[in-house]
N, C-alpha and C positions, 0 to 999 in steps of 0.2 A: 659535242660533249666529249668528256675525257673518260676513257675506259682503261682499267688496269686488269689484265688477264693473266692468270697463272695456270700453266700446263707443265707437267713434269715428266712426260714420257713421249715416245714416238707417236702413239695413237692420239694423244692429246694435242700434239703438234699438228697432226693432220686435221683433226676436227676443229682445232683452234684457228687454223688458217682459213678454213671455209667459213667459220663464224665471222672472222675479221672481214672477209670479202663481203659478206652479207650485211654486216654493220655499216661498212663504208658505202654500200649501195643505198642503204636507207638513211644514212646520216653522213652526207658529204664532208661535213666538218669534223668527223670523228678523229680524235687524237688518241692513239692507242699505244700504251706502254705494256710490255709483256715479258713473261718468262715462258720460253718455249724452244723452238728449234728452227731449222732451215726453212721449212714450209711457211711458218708464221712470219719469218723474216722476209720471205719473198712476197708475202701479202701486204707488206708495208708496216709502218709503225716503228717503235724503238725497242730493240731486244735488250733486256736487262741482264738475263743470265740464260745460258743454254742448258737444256735438260741433261746433256751429257755429263755436266758437272754434278748432277744429283741422281744418277742412275744406280741406286742401290737396291739390290734384290734380296728378299727374304729377311726373316727376323734377325738372324745372326749378322748379316751384312749391315743392316741398319744399326744394330747395337755397336758394331765396330766403327761406325762413322757418325756417332751421335754429336761429336764436337763440330764436325763439318756442317751437319744439319742445323745445329743451334746457331752457328754463325750466319748461315743462310737465312734463317728466320729473322734474326736481328736485322740483317741487312735489308730484307724485304720490307719489314715494318718501317724502317727509316726511309726507304725509297718511296713507299706509298704516301707517307706523310709529306714528303717533299713534293710529290706529283699532285696530290690532292684530287684524286679522280672523282667523277660524279657517281661512278659505280665500279665495283670490283666483281669480276667474273671468274669463278673457280671452275676448272675443268678436271674432274676426277682427282687423282693424286691426293687422296684424303688425309694421309698422315701429316702432310705439310699444310694442305689447304685449310683443314678444319682448325688448326692452331691459329693461322692468320685470320680466319673468319671470326673467331671468338674475340680477338683483339680489335679487329676492324669494326665489328658491330658495336662494341663497347664505346668506341670513339665516334660513333654515329655515321660511319660510311655505309652506303647502300651495298648490300651483298646479294649476289645471284650465283646459283650453282648450275652449271651446264654439264651433264653427264654425271649422274649421281655416284657418290661413294657406294661401294657394294655392301651396304649394311644389311641387305637381305641375305648375304652369304656368311657374314661374321660380325661380331660385336654390334649386335642390333641395338644395344643401349645407346649408341651414338645418335639415335633419333632425337634424344633430348637436346644434344648440342645443335643439331640441324634446326630443330624447331626454334631454338633460342637465337641462333646466330645467322640464319639464312632467310632473307626476305622472300626469295622465290626460287623454287627448284624446277629445272627443266629436264625431264627424263627422256631417255631414248629407247628403253626397253618396255614392251607392252605390259609385262607383269609388274613393273615398278609402280605404275599408277595405282593398282589395287593394293599393293603392299603399303604404300604411304597413306592412301586415303581411307581404305577400308580397315586396315589393321591399326593404323596409328593416328587417324584423324588429321592428317597434315596434307592440305591440298597441293597438288603439283600439276605441271603442264607436260603432257606427253606430246613431244614435237616430232616424233618419227626418228628413224636412225640415220645419222649423217653418212654412213657408209654407202647407202643407196645413192646419194648424190655424188659422192666421191668416185664411185665406180661407174655409174651411168654417164657421167659427164666427161669421162676420159676418151681420148681419141683411140679408135680401133688399131690393133697392131697387125702389121703384115708379117705373118708367121715366118715366111721364107726369109725375109730380110732380117728379122729378129734373130733367127738361128744363125744366119751368116755373120751378123755383126758381133755376136757373142760366142762365136766359135763352137756352136752346138752341132751335134750330129743332125744332118738334114732329114734323116729317116726315122730314128728311134723315138718312140713315145717318151714323154718327159714325166718323171716323178719329181715334183717340186719338194724341196726341203725348206721349211720355215722354222728355224730353230730358236727364234726369239731375237731380242735386241740388246741384251746385257751380256757382258763377257762371260760371267759365271755360267749362265744358263746355256749360252750358245756352245761353249766348250763341252759341257756335259751332254747336251742333246745331240750335237752332231756326231760325237763319238758313238752314241747308241744308234742313231738313225743310219749311219754309214756302215754299221756292222752287218747289214744284210746285202751289201752290194753284190757279193759273189752269187747270191741266189736269184738275182734279177739282171743278168747280163744282157737281156734283150731290150732293156730300158736304159735311159740315161738319167742320172740323178743330177739335179741342178739346185745348188744352194742359193737361196735368196739372201743377199747381203743386206744387213741393216745399215741405215744411214749413220748410225752412231759409231760404227766400227769400220776401221780401215781394211783394205784388201789384204794387207800383210798379216792381219790377225787370222784370216781364213786360210792362208797358204798351207799350213800343215795338213789341212783336210783335203787338199787338191792333188794328192800324189797319185791317186788311182785315175787312169785315163777315162774311166766311165763316170767321173764326177766333174761337173763344171760349176761355174760361179757367175752370177750376175749381180751387179751392185745397184741398189736404189731403183730396181725395176720389178718389184714384187708383183704389181698388178699386171704388167706386161707378161711376166712369167706365168702367172695364174691363168691368164686369158688363153694360153696355149697348152697348159699342163693337162695330163691325162689322169693323174692322181697326185696325192700329196701326203707328206708326213708333217704334222703341224704341232708346234708347242702351244699348249693351252693359252688362250687369251683372245684378243680381238682378231688375231689371224684366223682363228677357226671360223669366225663369222664371215670374214672377207673371202675365205676359200669357198664357203658355202654359197655366197652370192655369185661367185664365178662359176658355180655348178660343178666344182671339182670334187670328186669323192676323196675322202680323207680319213686318216687315222690320227687321233689326237694323242700326243705324247707329253708326259710331264714327269720330271723327277727333281725334287729339291734336295738340299743337303739334309742329313738325318735330323738335326735339331729343328730346323725350320719346318720340316714335315711333321714332326711330332707335335709341335706347337699348333700348327695349322689344323691338324686332324682333330684337335680338341676344341677349336673355336669355330671351325667352318661346319655349318649344319646342312649343306646342300647335298642332294643325291648325285648331282653331276658337277663337273668343273667347266665344261665347254659351254659357251654361250648358245651354240646350236641346240644342244640338248635341253638347256635351261629354258629357252624360249619355247621350244616345242613340247616341253613337259614329258619327254620320253627319250629313249636312246635312239637317236638317228645316226650318230657317228660313234664308233668304238673309242673308248677312252682307256689308254694304257697308263696307269698312274703308279708311280713309285716302284714297288717291287714287281708289279705286273709289266713294267716296261723292260722287257728282255728281248734279246735278238730273236729268239724263237717266236715270241708273241708278235713282234713287229712283222716278221716274215709271214706268219699265219694270217694276220689281219690285212696286210697289204695285198696278199694273194686274193683275198675275198673281194676287195674293191676294184681289182684290175679286170675282173670279168665275173659274170654270173648275177644272180638275183640281188646280192647285197649292194652291188654297184648301182643297179637300176633303182632299188629302193631309196638309196641316199639321194640320187638326183631328183626323184619324184618328191621326196620330202622337202628338198630345197625350195621348190616352187611354193609350197604352203608356207614355209618359213618367211619368204620374201613378202608375202601378203601380210603376215603378222607384223612386219616391221614398219608398215604404214606408208610405203611409197616415198616419192621424192619430196623435197622441200624442208628437210629438218633444219638446215642452217638458217634459212630464211625465217622459218617459224620461230626458232630460238632467238634470232636477232630482233624480231618484232616484239617478242615477250620481254626481252631484256630492255629495250628502249622504253616500253610501256612502264617498266618498273622503276625508271629513274625519277 
């Protein structure tokens, strides 16, 4: 069968790559054309456009690039028509994907969504578009099933969270070798810095995260480089000898980290699955934050706290994200009861995520829907 998959971010690239592997295992004749990244390209198929070309963050940045986005939508529609897939699979990236879905459904293409748009967080009215345009929704967060089915009468499939597979299937890291290969101190405990994947957010977050270096000289700070950004971009942040950098090795880094400062997003969940105590950090530009504050109705922003329904990890958001607060909260998770409590809560979190097999479950459901 012919599959057209659209992912627009680094996390979508990861989950899309595992989905592609599962589709190929179940359908040896799978012909896959996709929007995604390096991981999806490694899984096989034909890359149409890399997500780096569409990595716009926040309301203001999107507004400034509306022309580019409009051209991409037009190109995507033409490419789908030429390919004539048996099914289109959308992975998150709702601003783009829901527009394509409306057009595709009207033309009679089969549409499936894997990893739901976060309509439970903002613009809940999009449920009307999803009901109209999406033939089947495959969700990865346990509370999403109740949200769709009980609140909106729209049946969905909970397939489990693909991060469980991605993390459990990886080869273990030899810590001594990893430290040596990446020029890390052989003795100091590591505080991992996960500042995001887009230039604007990384610049902003690293400046704030690194403002506490002088207060934690007994530890080494290690920046997890995003695959979408070159090493040269990070160079200005590597002037302090107690700051190191690893590129495209976030999971290896988390597997040996003692604590972490993490920009809100999928990375908070990844850090939790690795059982690394963390402080969640987020600050947007003023306009984007003011808009988001008025349309996002959630009590928490991190997936860890949302899934658990309580504060497990401390969230420092916007004006609360200060050097003093980062210092205070980081100290709490380096030792003492707050550290122990987080690690214990992570065990319960993993159970809620449904165990292994998300990619295979999603692939099975997608094939059944063709």
